[in-house]
C-alpha positions in Angstrom: -17.4 -39.0 -44.6 -15.4 -41.0 -41.8 -16.3 -40.7 -38.4 -14.3 -42.0 -35.2 -15.6 -43.8 -32.6 -14.0 -41.0 -30.5 -15.4 -38.2 -31.9 -17.3 -36.0 -29.8 -21.2 -35.1 -30.6 -23.0 -32.2 -29.7 -26.5 -33.1 -28.4 -28.0 -30.1 -26.9 -26.9 -26.3 -26.7 -25.5 -27.3 -23.1 -24.4 -31.0 -23.7 -21.4 -32.4 -25.6 -20.8 -36.4 -25.7 -17.4 -37.5 -25.1 -17.8 -40.2 -27.5 -19.9 -42.3 -29.7 -20.7 -45.0 -27.1 -24.4 -45.4 -26.0 -24.7 -48.1 -23.2 -28.2 -49.4 -23.5 -30.3 -50.2 -20.9 -31.1 -53.8 -19.1 -32.9 -54.9 -16.6 -30.8 -55.4 -13.6 -32.7 -56.9 -11.3 -30.9 -55.0 -8.1 -33.2 -53.4 -6.3 -34.0 -53.4 -2.5 -37.2 -54.5 -1.1 -38.4 -51.0 -1.2 -37.4 -50.8 -4.9 -34.6 -48.4 -4.5 -30.9 -48.6 -5.6 -28.6 -50.8 -3.9 -24.7 -50.5 -3.5 -24.5 -53.1 -6.3 -26.2 -50.5 -8.6 -23.7 -47.9 -7.4 -20.5 -49.9 -8.1 -22.0 -51.5 -11.3 -22.6 -48.4 -12.8 -19.3 -46.7 -11.5 -17.6 -49.8 -13.2 -19.5 -48.7 -16.7 -19.0 -44.8 -16.3 -14.9 -46.0 -16.1 -15.2 -48.1 -19.0 -15.6 -45.3 -21.1 -19.4 -44.9 -22.5 -20.6 -41.3 -23.4 -23.8 -42.2 -22.0 -24.9 -45.2 -19.6 -28.8 -45.8 -19.5 -30.3 -47.4 -16.4 -32.5 -50.7 -16.4 -36.0 -49.6 -16.4 -37.3 -47.6 -13.6 -40.9 -48.1 -12.8 -42.9 -44.8 -12.2 -45.7 -46.4 -10.8 -44.7 -49.0 -7.9 -48.2 -50.5 -8.2 -47.2 -51.4 -11.7 -43.7 -53.6 -11.2 -42.5 -55.5 -14.2 -39.9 -57.5 -12.2 -39.3 -58.4 -8.7 -36.7 -56.4 -8.1 -37.1 -53.1 -10.4 -36.3 -50.2 -8.9 -39.3 -47.1 -8.5 -38.6 -43.5 -8.9 -41.3 -41.9 -7.6 -42.5 -39.6 -4.3 -41.9 -42.4 -1.9 -38.2 -43.4 -3.0 -35.0 -42.8 -1.0 -33.8 -40.0 -3.0 -30.4 -39.9 -1.5 -30.1 -43.3 -2.5 -30.5 -41.9 -6.4 -28.3 -39.1 -5.6 -25.6 -41.5 -4.8 -26.2 -43.5 -7.9 -26.2 -40.5 -9.9 -22.5 -39.4 -8.1 -21.2 -42.8 -8.8 -22.8 -43.5 -12.5 -21.5 -39.7 -13.7 -17.9 -40.3 -13.1 -15.1 -40.1 -16.2 -17.4 -37.7 -17.7 -20.3 -39.9 -18.5 -23.8 -39.0 -19.0 -26.1 -41.2 -16.6 -29.6 -41.5 -17.9 -32.6 -42.4 -16.1 -35.1 -45.1 -18.5 -38.5 -44.7 -17.4 -41.2 -46.9 -17.9 -44.8 -48.6 -17.1 -45.1 -52.6 -18.0 -48.9 -52.0 -19.1 -50.3 -55.6 -19.2 -46.5 -56.9 -19.5 -46.6 -57.8 -15.7 -46.0 -61.3 -14.6 -49.2 -63.0 -12.7 -47.3 -63.5 -9.6 -46.7 -59.9 -9.1 -50.1 -58.4 -10.4 -53.4 -60.2 -10.9 -55.1 -57.4 -12.9 -52.6 -55.3 -14.8 -53.6 -52.3 -16.8 -53.3 -51.6 -20.6 -54.9 -49.6 -23.3 -57.3 -52.3 -23.8 -58.6 -55.0 -22.0 -56.9 -57.6 -24.5 -54.8 -61.0 -23.1 -51.5 -62.3 -24.5 -52.6 -65.1 -26.5 -51.6 -68.8 -26.6 -49.2 -69.6 -24.3 -48.4 -66.1 -23.0 -51.9 -66.1 -21.6 -50.9 -68.5 -18.8 -48.2 -66.4 -17.2 -49.7 -63.0 -17.4 -53.3 -61.7 -16.3 -55.9 -60.4 -18.6 -55.6 -56.3 -18.3 -58.1 -54.0 -17.3 -58.6 -51.2 -19.7 -57.1 -47.9 -18.3 -59.7 -45.0 -17.6 -59.4 -41.6 -18.5 -58.4 -40.8 -15.3 -55.9 -43.7 -15.1 -54.0 -42.6 -18.1 -53.7 -38.9 -17.1 -52.3 -40.3 -13.7 -50.0 -42.5 -15.4 -48.9 -39.1 -17.6 -48.3 -37.4 -14.5 -46.3 -40.0 -13.0 -43.9 -40.3 -15.7 -43.7 -36.4 -15.8 -42.9 -36.8 -11.8 -40.2 -39.7 -12.0 -38.5 -37.1 -14.8 -38.6 -34.7 -12.3 -37.2 -36.4 -9.6 -34.1 -37.7 -11.9 -32.9 -34.5 -12.6 -33.3 -33.3 -9.1 -30.9 -36.6 -8.0 -28.4 -35.5 -10.6 -29.1 -37.5 -13.6 -28.2 -35.9 -17.0 -31.4 -37.0 -19.0 -34.4 -39.5 -19.3 -35.1 -42.0 -21.7 -38.8 -42.6 -22.2 -39.4 -46.7 -22.5 -41.6 -47.0 -25.8 -40.5 -50.0 -27.3 -40.6 -53.9 -26.4 -44.3 -54.5 -25.4 -44.7 -52.5 -22.5 -47.4 -49.4 -21.7 -46.3 -47.0 -24.0 -45.8 -49.5 -27.1 -49.1 -50.7 -26.1 -50.8 -47.5 -27.0 -49.0 -47.1 -30.2 -50.0 -51.0 -31.5 -53.4 -51.2 -33.1 -53.3 -54.9 -31.7 -53.0 -53.8 -28.2 -54.8 -50.6 -28.4 -58.8 -51.0 -29.6 -60.2 -48.0 -27.9 -62.4 -45.9 -29.6 -62.0 -42.4 -27.6 -59.1 -39.8 -27.8 -56.5 -42.8 -27.3 -57.1 -45.0 -29.7 -59.3 -45.6 -32.6 -57.1 -44.4 -35.5 -53.0 -43.9 -36.1 -53.4 -40.4 -34.3 -55.4 -41.0 -31.4 -52.7 -44.1 -30.9 -49.8 -41.5 -31.0 -51.4 -39.3 -28.5 -50.1 -41.2 -25.0 -46.6 -41.2 -25.9 -46.7 -37.1 -27.1 -48.5 -36.4 -24.1 -46.0 -38.1 -21.7 -43.6 -36.2 -23.9 -44.9 -33.1 -23.2 -45.7 -33.6 -19.2 -41.8 -35.2 -19.1 -40.8 -31.9 -20.7 -42.4 -28.9 -19.0 -41.1 -30.8 -15.8 -37.5 -31.0 -16.4 -37.4 -28.0 -19.0 -35.9 -27.1 -22.3 -32.3 -27.9 -21.7 -32.5 -31.1 -20.5 -32.0 -34.1 -22.3 -35.0 -36.2 -23.0 -34.9 -39.1 -25.1 -37.1 -42.2 -26.1 -36.7 -45.8 -26.9 -38.7 -46.8 -30.2 -39.7 -49.6 -31.9 -39.1 -49.5 -35.9 -42.0 -52.3 -35.7 -43.3 -54.7 -33.6 -42.7 -57.9 -36.0 -46.4 -59.3 -35.0 -49.4 -59.2 -37.5 -51.8 -56.2 -37.1 -48.9 -54.5 -34.6 -47.0 -51.2 -34.7 -45.4 -51.1 -38.1 -42.8 -49.2 -39.6 -45.1 -46.6 -41.2 -46.5 -46.0 -37.8 -43.0 -45.4 -36.2 -42.1 -43.3 -38.9 -45.0 -41.1 -38.0 -44.1 -40.9 -34.4 -40.8 -40.2 -35.2 -41.9 -37.1 -37.4 -44.0 -35.9 -34.4 -41.5 -36.1 -31.5 -38.6 -34.7 -34.0 -41.2 -31.4 -34.3 -41.7 -31.6 -30.5 -38.4 -31.3 -29.6 -37.2 -35.1 -28.6 -33.4 -34.8 -27.9 -32.5 -38.4 -28.9 -33.8 -41.5 -30.4 -33.0 -44.9 -29.6 -34.1 -47.3 -32.7 -34.9 -50.9 -31.0 -37.4 -53.5 -32.4 -39.6 -56.0 -31.6 -41.4 -57.0 -28.0 -41.0 -60.2 -25.8 -43.7 -62.1 -28.3 -41.2 -61.4 -31.2 -38.0 -60.6 -30.0 -36.3 -58.8 -33.1 -34.0 -56.9 -30.5 -32.4 -60.3 -29.7 -31.6 -61.0 -33.1 -34.8 -63.2 -33.4 -35.7 -63.4 -36.8 -33.0 -61.4 -38.5 -32.1 -61.7 -42.2 -28.8 -62.5 -43.1 -28.3 -59.6 -45.2 -28.5 -57.4 -41.9 -26.4 -59.7 -40.0 -23.6 -58.5 -42.2 -23.9 -55.2 -41.2 -24.2 -56.4 -37.3 -26.8 -54.0 -36.3 -30.2 -55.2 -36.2 -32.3 -51.8 -37.1 -29.7 -49.6 -39.3 -31.8 -50.2 -42.4 -34.5 -48.2 -40.6 -32.5 -45.9 -39.0 -31.5 -44.7 -42.8 -35.2 -44.0 -43.2 -35.8 -42.0 -40.1 -32.5 -40.0 -41.4 -35.0 -38.5 -44.2 -37.5 -37.2 -41.8 -35.8 -36.4 -38.8 -32.4 -34.6 -37.5 -32.9 -35.8 -34.3 -29.4 -37.6 -32.8 -29.8 -41.4 -33.4 -29.0 -44.4 -31.6 -29.0 -47.7 -32.8 -28.9 -50.7 -30.5 -29.0 -54.7 -31.2 -26.0 -56.7 -33.0 -23.0 -54.7 -32.9 -20.0 -56.5 -32.0 -16.9 -55.3 -33.8 -15.3 -52.0 -34.1 -15.4 -51.9 -38.1 -19.3 -52.2 -37.9 -19.5 -49.8 -35.5 -17.5 -47.4 -37.5 -18.9 -47.8 -40.6 -22.2 -47.4 -39.3 -21.3 -43.8 -38.1 -19.6 -43.0 -41.0 -22.3 -44.1 -43.5 -24.7 -41.6 -41.7 -26.7 -44.7 -40.3 -26.6 -43.7 -37.1 -25.0 -41.2 -34.6 -24.1 -43.4 -31.3 -23.4 -47.1 -31.2 -25.6 -48.9 -28.7 -24.4 -51.6 -26.8 -26.3 -53.6 -24.1 -25.3 -57.4 -23.6 -21.7 -57.7 -24.4 -21.2 -54.6 -21.7 -21.6 -57.5 -19.4 -18.7 -59.1 -20.3 -16.7 -56.4 -21.2 -17.5 -53.1 -19.3 -14.6 -51.5 -20.6 -15.6 -52.1 -24.3 -16.3 -48.6 -25.5 -12.3 -48.3 -24.6 -11.1 -51.3 -26.0 -13.3 -50.6 -29.2 -11.7 -47.0 -29.6 -8.5 -48.1 -29.3 -8.6 -51.1 -31.6 -9.8 -50.6 -34.7 -9.7 -54.6 -35.3 -11.5 -55.5 -31.7 -14.6 -57.8 -31.7 -16.4 -59.6 -28.9 -18.2 -62.6 -29.1 -20.3 -63.5 -26.4 -21.5 -67.4 -25.9 -23.7 -68.5 -23.0 -22.8 -71.5 -21.5 -25.8 -74.1 -21.2 -26.9 -76.0 -18.7 -26.7 -79.0 -21.0 -30.3 -79.5 -21.2 -32.6 -77.0 -23.3 -35.7 -77.8 -21.7 -33.7 -76.5 -18.6 -32.4 -73.4 -20.3 -35.8 -72.6 -21.3 -37.5 -73.3 -18.1 -34.9 -71.2 -16.3 -35.0 -68.3 -18.7 -31.3 -68.9 -19.5 -31.0 -66.2 -22.3 -32.1 -63.4 -19.8 -30.7 -65.0 -16.3 -26.9 -65.7 -17.4 -26.6 -61.7 -18.3 -28.5 -60.8 -15.1 -25.8 -63.2 -13.2 -22.8 -61.2 -15.0 -24.6 -57.9 -13.7 -24.6 -59.1 -10.1 -21.2 -60.3 -10.8 -20.2 -56.6 -11.4 -22.1 -54.8 -8.8 -20.3 -56.7 -6.2 -16.8 -55.7 -7.6 -16.1 -59.1 -9.6 -14.8 -59.4 -12.9 -17.0 -60.8 -15.4 -17.1 -64.6 -15.9 -17.5 -65.6 -19.9 -17.4 -69.3 -18.3 -20.3 -69.0 -16.1 -21.7 -72.2 -16.3 -25.7 -72.7 -17.1 -26.2 -74.4 -13.5 -24.3 -71.3 -11.9 -26.8 -69.0 -13.4 -29.6 -71.0 -11.9 -28.1 -71.4 -8.4 -27.6 -67.5 -8.6 -31.2 -67.0 -9.7 -32.8 -69.1 -7.3 -30.7 -66.9 -4.6 -31.8 -63.6 -5.9 -35.4 -64.1 -6.6 -36.2 -67.0 -4.8 -39.4 -68.9 -5.9 -39.9 -66.3 -8.6 -36.9 -68.0 -10.5 -38.6 -69.9 -12.5 -41.9 -67.5 -12.8 -41.8 -66.0 -16.6 -41.0 -62.6 -15.8 -41.2 -61.4 -20.1 -43.9 -61.7 -22.1 
């Protein structure tokens, strides 16, 4: 059955999406010193709203200002300037666009220059070279866990009050919820660990708490790893069990991703050639999800052409086309792809000319953040932006932290 990119989709009894495009979350690094949104974020999301996506998901908003993943993350809690969040929601929901907030807690994935004692399900540090940039965590107490669950719920309530159209729980890429799900990182022996059911308890309780705060008609989604792609980590079997539990609980949307910053499958690292032909990295897993869940699915990672996007929809592998990094250089990608069946985009980062300097300066991350900053200032993207320009921008933006490792 042919499914068009511009076809509508009923998400809930009260929410219908205008097309099949889903702008996935990217960390923007555009908050102010108090971790509130800025004019740059308002402009950035207004630009994406005008670009045609049905849903835009914000970069990860922290639910606890004592647990910040990166220097300029936004925080949404009772101390936030809610008027600024309301303005963000107003500008980001233009053009009948759904603007969702991604809610996150980094757990132990906090650089040591931000926190000397992060928390995690278990007191297990990162191994090898990663241990140099990230402090060993403290194992969370029962009080810590219950407080964090409530913090997710509070942030969700505030997002709804400020005019955002939905929330997404970040349960992928090695952050706290993903850490609870992983037998590699969660070695507790209480009700929050020790077996797959107990490891699932945290994400289920977070979902229940969020749902209790926002009500039955407000969209709640989750970003979930298909697997961590790490030895003794969160497996595809584990992931499928989480899908079943959350489907039964009433989740509205599941965004499929995979990997962590230790094994970055979400960025195409280690992807098989057969998978690359279909462009999207996680379609095979999404097709398996289809067999156990009727929940709306979004697949993010790898899509570059209208043909591959249309094929994935028509094959029933996904309901929504997740796009992230290409939207930094072509914010109107959805409109262009819907209007041209032969549309294709390629993104090529411009190196400094030194592989070592590219790595030290985290060019694979900072190049895209520099494009986001341009869009936030009302400028056009610059596909020819040089690696040196990016390094200068990063230093100007976050100063001495520019060359500090920010992702595990």
